[in-house]
N, C-alpha and C positions, 0 to 999 in steps of 0.2 A: 504494500500500500504506500501511496505517495507520502513523503514526509513534509510536503509543502501545503498542507491543508489550511494552515493559518495565514498564508499569504493574502494580503488584502488588495482589493481593486475597487474601482468606482463604476457602477452601472446605473442605467436609468429605467430599465424594464427587463422583464423576463416574460416571454410569450410562449405559451404551451400550445400543443396540438396544431402547429403550423404545417402546411403542406408545401411550403415554398422554401427557398434558400437551402437546397440540398435534397437528397432522396428521402422518401418515406415521410412519416410523421416525426416532426422535430420540435425541440425546445430551442427557442432563439434567445440568446443572452445579448442584450444591447449594452455595449460599453460606452462610457463617456469620453469625449475628446476626439477631435479629428484635425488633421493638418490642412484639409481642403475646405473651401467654402463654396460648394457648388450652388449656383443660383437656384436650382430646382430642388434642392434637398428636401425630402419629405419628413425628415426628423431634425429640424433645426435645434431642438433641445439636446441633440447629441454632439453638437459641434464644439462647444466649450467644455473643458474638463471641470469647470467650476459647477458647484451645485446651484441651480437656478430656481426661480419661482415663475411658473407659467399660469396664466389665467385660462381656465377651461370651464365653459358653461357658467361663466360669471364668478367662479370660485378659484382662489389660488391653489396651485398644486406644486409641491416640491419635486423638481426633476433632478434626480441624482441621489445615490446613497452608497455608502461604503459597506462592502461585504467581504467575507472570507471565502476562499475556495470551498471550504467545508460547507458553508451555508448554501452556496449555489449548487454544489454537487448534490446535496440532500434533495433539493427541489428537482433537479434534473433526473435523478434516479427514480422519482415517483412514477415516471411514465416509461420505465424500461420495458414493460410488457408490450407497449405500443411500438416502441422502436424495434423490438425483436420480430414482431409480426409484419411490420411494414418496411423493414430495412432502413428505418430512420435513426435519429440520434440527436446530437446537440450541434448548433451552429453559433459561432461567435460573430456578432454583427456590431453595428455602432451608429455613429462614431467609427473609430478605427482601432481595433484591438492590438495592432502592431505597436501602438503608442503606449500600451500597458503590458509590456512583454513578460514581466515577472509573474503577474497575476494570470494573464491569459495562457501562458505556457504551462503554468502549474495546474490550471483548471483543465486544459486539454489532456495533460498527462494523467490526471486523476480520472478523467472520463475514460481514457483508453484502458487504464488499469481495471476499470469496472466493466469493460466490454461494450462501451458505448461508442457508436460511430461518431466521428467528429468532422466538422467542416468549419471553414472561416469565409466570411464575406469581406473582401479587402480592396482597398485602393492600391495596395502595393507600395505605398510611399514610406519607406524606411530604409535604413542601412542594410546591406546584404547580410551582415552577420546577425542582425536581429531576426530577419526572415528565416535564416537557417536554424535558429533555435526552435521555431514553430514546426518545421516540416516533418520531423520524426513522429509527431503526434497528430498529424492530420490525414484523414482519408480523402478529403476533397477540398480544393481551394477554388472558391468562386471569386475571380478577379475582374474588377472593372477595368475596361480599357475604353475611355470615353472619346478620345480623338487622337489622331496621329500628329496633327499640327500642334507643336508645342505652344506657339503664341496664342492660338485660339483656345487651347486648353487652359492656359493661364488666365485669359480674359474672362472665362466663365467659371473657373474654379479657384482662382488666386494662386495656382501653383503650375509651373511648367511640368511637362510629362517625361522628360529625359530619363530620370531615375525610374519612373514607373515602367517605361518600356524595357529598360535594361533588367529590372527585376522580374518582369514577365518572362524573359528568357531564362533567368535563373530558376524561377518557380517551375516553369514547364519542364526543365531538365531534371529537377530533383524531387518534385512532388509526386505522390502516388497517383493523383488525378487532378487536373486543372481544367476548369471551364471558364471561358471568357464571357463576361456579361457587358452589354452595351446599353446604357440608358439612352433611348432615342428621344432627343430633345429638340423641339422646334427652334429654329434660328441658330442652332449649335451644330448638330451632326445628323440631321434627318434627310440628307440627300443621298442619292444612289452613289455618287462619287465618294462621299465621306465614309459611308458604310463599306464600300468596296475596299477602301484603303485599310480600314480596320480588319476586314475579313482577310485581305491579303497578308497582313502582318500576322494574324492568328494562324493562318494556314502554314506559315513558315516556322511556327514554334514546334519544338519537338514534343511528341506525345500528346498534342492537343488537337482534337478533332470536333469540338463542340462549342457552339456560341449561342448565347441567349440574348435576344433583342427585347428590351424592357420598355414598353411605351410610356412616355411621359404622362403623368397625371398631376393634378393640383390638390390632392386630398390633404396635403399638409399645410395648405395655405393659412388656415385659421391659427395654426400654431405660431406663425410669425407675429400676428397681431397679439396673441397671448403673451409673447415674449417682448412686445414693444418694438418689433423689428419690421423693416420693410420687406415685402415679397417682390423680388426683382423680376419675376416672370410675367407679371401683369395678368392680362386676360388671355394669354396664349392657350389655344385649344390642343388637346391631345392629338397625336397623329391618327389619321383615319385607318380603318381596317385595310382599305385598299392599298394605302401607302405601306403599311407594315408588311403586307404580302409581297409587295414589290421589293422591299428591302430584304425580306427573307429569301426571295429568289436570287437576289444579288449576291448575298453571302453564300448561298448554296453553290453558286458557280465556282467557288474556290474549293469545293470538295468537302465542305464542312457540314456537320449535322446542325441544323438551325432550329431553334425553338423560339416562339414568341411568348414572352412572359417568363417568369422565373420559377 
């Protein structure tokens, strides 16, 4: 059994019985803190590592709490029968769990020691040596690749993508399984040419043959008002089903297995 059950981390939610973010029925642990500031982020309460107050339905709600690995593991293991039947497990999301490596790695290790399938949803923005700490304890890496053009990536996320693309190559080479995820965002990357660039990059990664196209939605918009922040996507509409099918066909031309949604 892991000797790191007392390691502490900061989360803002645990979602049970999810059928997204990895195979089967999953428990999603949402960690606080992210290096990116994506304009469309549906979890703005995840971005700051600090504990915040967000107004929901007219009432203040504390976003963020400090927990131990043992506390989270206890909750994760409640649903082990569902994982076993469905091929599910636990997924670390955020925020960005690469920014809390001691806690996240200890939690993943404890899950593996208890026979729980593990996954991470990540932007891949960290030093390579940090990423290598995670990989032995991961069954699946769900990695966002949002754009190939670094300047446009920085314009919409506040960060260039050079390190992200390099880390994608590292993860693809060393992870048990990696799936590329692309949030399809109007005015940012929703053209055939831009998706084709991402698909071409993905097709050249070793051991990667799957890409998920995630249509933009504005369901997190009210959270920005609750945090006293501006929502920079305005009234942009989600991509149409017709466009998503065209983009799916575009990515399939590179020999990839393509899925709409996560």
